[in-house]
C-alpha positions as CSV (number, residue, x, y, z in Angstrom):
1,M,111.9,147.0,78.8
2,K,112.5,145.8,82.4
3,R,115.4,143.7,82.0
4,K,117.2,146.2,80.0
5,W,116.8,148.3,82.7
6,I,117.8,145.6,85.0
7,S,121.1,144.9,82.6
8,F,122.0,148.5,82.6
9,L,121.6,148.9,86.1
10,V,124.2,145.9,86.7
11,V,126.2,147.4,84.6
12,F,126.2,150.8,86.3
13,I,126.7,149.4,89.6
14,T,130.0,147.1,88.1
15,F,131.2,150.3,86.7
16,G,130.9,152.0,90.0
17,C,132.1,149.7,91.8
18,F,135.3,149.8,89.9
19,F,135.9,153.3,90.0
20,L,135.3,153.5,93.4
21,T,138.0,150.7,94.1
22,M,140.7,152.9,91.9
23,F,139.6,156.1,93.9
24,T,139.9,154.5,97.3
25,K,142.2,152.1,96.4
26,N,140.0,149.4,98.6
27,P,139.8,146.2,96.9
28,M,137.1,144.9,99.4
29,I,134.7,146.8,97.0
30,I,135.1,144.9,94.5
31,Y,135.3,141.8,96.9
32,I,131.5,142.8,98.1
33,L,130.4,143.2,94.6
34,F,131.6,139.7,93.4
35,C,130.1,138.1,96.0
36,S,127.0,140.0,96.0
37,L,126.8,138.9,92.4
38,F,127.2,135.3,92.7
39,I,124.4,135.3,95.0
40,L,122.2,137.6,93.3
41,A,123.0,134.4,90.7
42,I,122.2,131.6,92.7
43,A,119.3,132.9,94.1
44,M,117.9,133.4,90.0
45,I,118.3,129.7,89.4
46,P,114.9,128.4,91.2
47,L,113.2,131.0,89.0
48,Y,114.9,130.2,86.0
49,L,114.2,126.7,86.4
50,K,111.2,127.3,87.3
51,R,110.7,129.2,84.1
52,I,112.1,126.6,82.1
53,K,110.0,123.7,83.6
54,K,107.1,125.6,82.6
55,E,107.9,125.8,79.1
56,Y,109.0,122.6,79.0
57,Q,105.7,121.3,79.7
58,R,103.8,123.6,77.6
59,Q,105.5,122.6,74.6
60,E,105.6,118.8,75.6
61,T,101.7,119.7,74.4
62,K,102.7,120.5,70.8
63,S,104.8,118.5,67.5
64,N,108.2,120.3,67.0
65,D,107.4,122.1,63.9
66,E,104.6,124.0,65.6
67,I,107.0,125.2,68.3
68,I,109.5,126.1,65.3
69,D,106.9,128.0,63.7
70,E,106.1,129.5,66.9
71,I,109.7,130.7,67.7
72,N,110.1,131.4,64.2
73,A,106.9,133.9,64.2
74,S,107.5,135.6,68.0
75,T,108.9,139.4,67.6
76,G,110.1,139.7,71.6
77,D,112.8,137.7,73.1
78,N,112.4,134.2,72.8
79,S,115.9,132.5,74.0
80,L,114.3,130.7,76.5
81,E,111.7,128.8,73.9
82,Q,114.1,128.1,72.2
83,S,116.7,126.9,74.5
84,V,113.9,124.6,76.0
85,Q,113.0,123.0,72.6
86,E,116.8,122.4,72.2
87,I,116.8,120.9,75.6
88,R,113.8,118.6,74.6
89,M,115.1,117.4,71.3
90,V,118.1,116.3,73.3
91,T,116.0,114.3,75.9
92,D,114.2,112.8,73.5
93,T,117.7,111.8,71.4
94,W,118.7,110.2,75.0
95,K,115.4,108.8,75.3
96,N,115.4,106.9,72.0
97,S,119.0,105.3,72.4
98,D,119.9,102.3,72.6
99,R,122.1,100.8,75.2
100,A,125.3,101.3,73.2
101,D,124.5,104.6,72.4
102,K,124.2,105.5,76.1
103,I,127.7,104.1,77.2
104,K,129.2,106.4,74.0
105,G,127.8,109.2,74.6
106,T,128.3,109.1,78.6
107,L,132.4,108.4,77.6
108,F,132.1,111.3,75.6
109,L,130.9,113.6,77.9
110,L,133.6,112.3,80.6
111,F,136.3,112.6,78.3
112,F,135.6,116.1,77.5
113,L,135.1,116.8,81.0
114,G,137.9,115.3,82.1
115,C,139.9,117.3,79.7
116,I,138.4,120.8,80.3
117,I,139.1,120.0,84.5
118,G,142.6,118.7,83.5
119,F,143.2,122.1,81.5
120,V,142.2,124.1,84.7
121,I,144.0,122.4,87.4
122,C,147.3,122.1,84.9
123,M,147.2,126.2,84.6
124,F,146.6,126.1,88.1
125,I,149.8,124.7,88.8
126,G,151.9,126.1,86.2
127,Q,152.0,123.5,83.7
128,M,150.9,125.3,80.8
129,I,151.7,123.1,77.9
130,A,150.1,120.2,79.7
131,G,146.8,122.7,79.9
132,F,147.0,123.2,76.3
133,I,147.1,119.7,75.5
134,C,143.8,118.9,77.7
135,F,142.4,121.6,75.7
136,G,143.1,120.9,72.8
137,L,142.1,117.2,73.5
138,G,138.9,118.4,74.2
139,M,138.5,120.7,71.5
140,A,139.5,117.9,68.9
141,E,136.9,115.3,70.5
142,I,134.0,117.9,69.8
143,L,135.3,118.6,66.2
144,I,135.4,115.0,65.5
145,A,132.5,114.7,67.0
146,L,130.6,117.0,64.5
147,I,132.6,115.6,61.2
148,V,131.2,112.0,61.9
149,V,127.6,113.9,62.6
150,K,128.0,115.4,59.5
151,L,129.3,112.9,57.3
152,K,126.8,110.4,58.5
153,E,124.3,113.2,57.8
154,H,125.5,113.6,54.4
155,F,125.5,110.1,53.1
156,S,121.9,109.4,54.5
157,L,120.4,112.7,53.1
158,H,122.2,112.6,49.6
159,F,122.2,108.7,48.0
160,H,123.8,108.8,44.5
161,S,122.0,108.0,41.5
162,K,124.2,105.2,40.7
163,G,124.6,102.9,44.0
164,S,122.6,99.7,44.1
165,Y,119.2,100.2,46.7
166,R,116.5,98.2,47.8
167,Q,113.1,99.9,49.4
168,A,111.2,99.0,52.4
169,T,108.8,99.5,54.6
170,A,109.8,101.1,57.9
171,T,108.2,101.9,61.5
172,V,109.4,105.4,63.4
173,L,110.2,104.6,67.0
174,G,110.9,108.0,67.7
175,T,112.7,111.5,66.0
176,S,115.4,113.7,68.2
177,L,117.5,116.3,66.8
178,S,120.6,115.6,65.2
179,S,121.7,119.3,64.5
180,Q,120.5,123.1,64.7
181,S,121.5,126.3,63.2
182,T,119.7,129.2,64.6
183,T,120.4,133.1,64.6
184,G,119.9,135.8,67.1
185,K,120.8,136.3,70.2
186,R,117.6,137.6,72.4
187,H,115.3,137.0,69.4
188,K,116.3,133.7,67.7
189,S,115.6,132.4,64.3
190,I,114.9,128.3,63.3
191,L,116.9,128.7,60.1
192,H,117.8,124.8,59.3
193,T,117.1,121.7,61.3
194,T,118.3,118.1,60.6
195,Y,116.4,115.1,62.3
196,K,117.6,111.6,63.7
197,V,115.0,109.4,62.9
198,H,115.1,105.7,64.9
199,L,113.8,103.5,62.4
200,R,112.2,99.6,62.5
201,I,112.8,97.8,59.4
202,E,112.7,94.3,58.7
203,N,113.1,93.3,62.5
204,E,116.3,95.3,62.9
205,N,117.0,99.3,64.4
206,R,118.2,101.7,61.5
207,I,119.4,105.3,61.9
208,A,118.2,107.6,59.1
209,Y,118.4,111.4,59.0
210,S,115.9,113.7,57.6
211,K,114.9,117.5,57.4
212,E,111.1,116.5,57.9
213,Y,110.1,115.6,61.5
214,Y,108.4,112.3,62.2
215,E,105.8,111.3,64.9
216,T,106.6,107.9,66.7
217,G,104.5,104.9,64.6
218,D,104.5,106.7,61.3
219,K,105.3,104.1,58.0
220,V,107.9,105.4,56.3
221,V,109.3,103.9,53.0
222,V,112.6,103.7,52.9
223,Q,115.9,102.7,50.3
224,M,118.8,101.6,51.8
225,D,122.4,101.3,50.3
226,M,123.2,97.4,49.3
227,K,126.7,98.1,50.1
228,H,126.7,100.2,53.1
229,P,123.3,99.1,54.8
230,K,123.0,101.0,57.4
231,R,122.9,103.9,55.4
232,V,119.3,104.5,55.1
233,H,117.6,106.9,53.1
234,I,114.0,108.3,53.8
235,L,112.0,108.6,50.5
236,Y,108.4,109.6,51.6
237,K,106.0,109.0,54.4
238,K,103.3,106.2,54.1
239,E,99.7,107.6,54.5
240,D,97.4,105.6,55.9
241,P,94.2,104.5,53.4
242,F,91.7,104.9,56.5
243,D,93.1,108.6,57.4
244,F,90.7,111.0,55.6
245,D,90.0,114.9,56.3
246,E,86.5,114.9,58.4
247,D,86.2,118.5,57.5
248,R,85.3,117.3,53.7
249,Y,82.3,115.7,54.7
């Protein structure tokens, strides 16, 4: 309720300053308004980062499935919790990536930022065609990356029955976020999550995609495409024969 009143007050002051500027024809009012909003935004950054850090530390003590259940079960504004959950998964993705993936990820980010900076500079100096080319290259990179990820997920999640496969036991090295769909603005609900599972199979590292989250050290049974060895499909988690429910005894 407090946030709604603050948002209403900011909007009211903003429109009031615009109308006052139109009435007095003094642009200094608008300059003061935007300078004030900019200073306020800068001042709020440390407070927002503090909230993010606190929520991040809270989520570290729980599994990802528990966090998703909490987010979906909440009734109020849970946008911060959902954002931190995504930050955690992105951080895990970076930690579990090998050197080659980190280099590719860094080059991907630098190219995208370069396209955006090029777009802004070209538009500022009046080179509109060059600016739109830079913008198009950046958007094309995002689109191609999205298509590649979706194809990898599809091939790993949906193996064809007519293919030639072999089974093996793999050890989970880590699980990170591949893609996630959400709905809502302030009240977020997580609909579908696909995980990128880092596996160790016969002294080789492999990547599989799954709708389930696996803990580091879990044993899973997988099947691998004989024609495409990098395509791995997780069949099921291998239960520890010494793991039993103590509440039964």
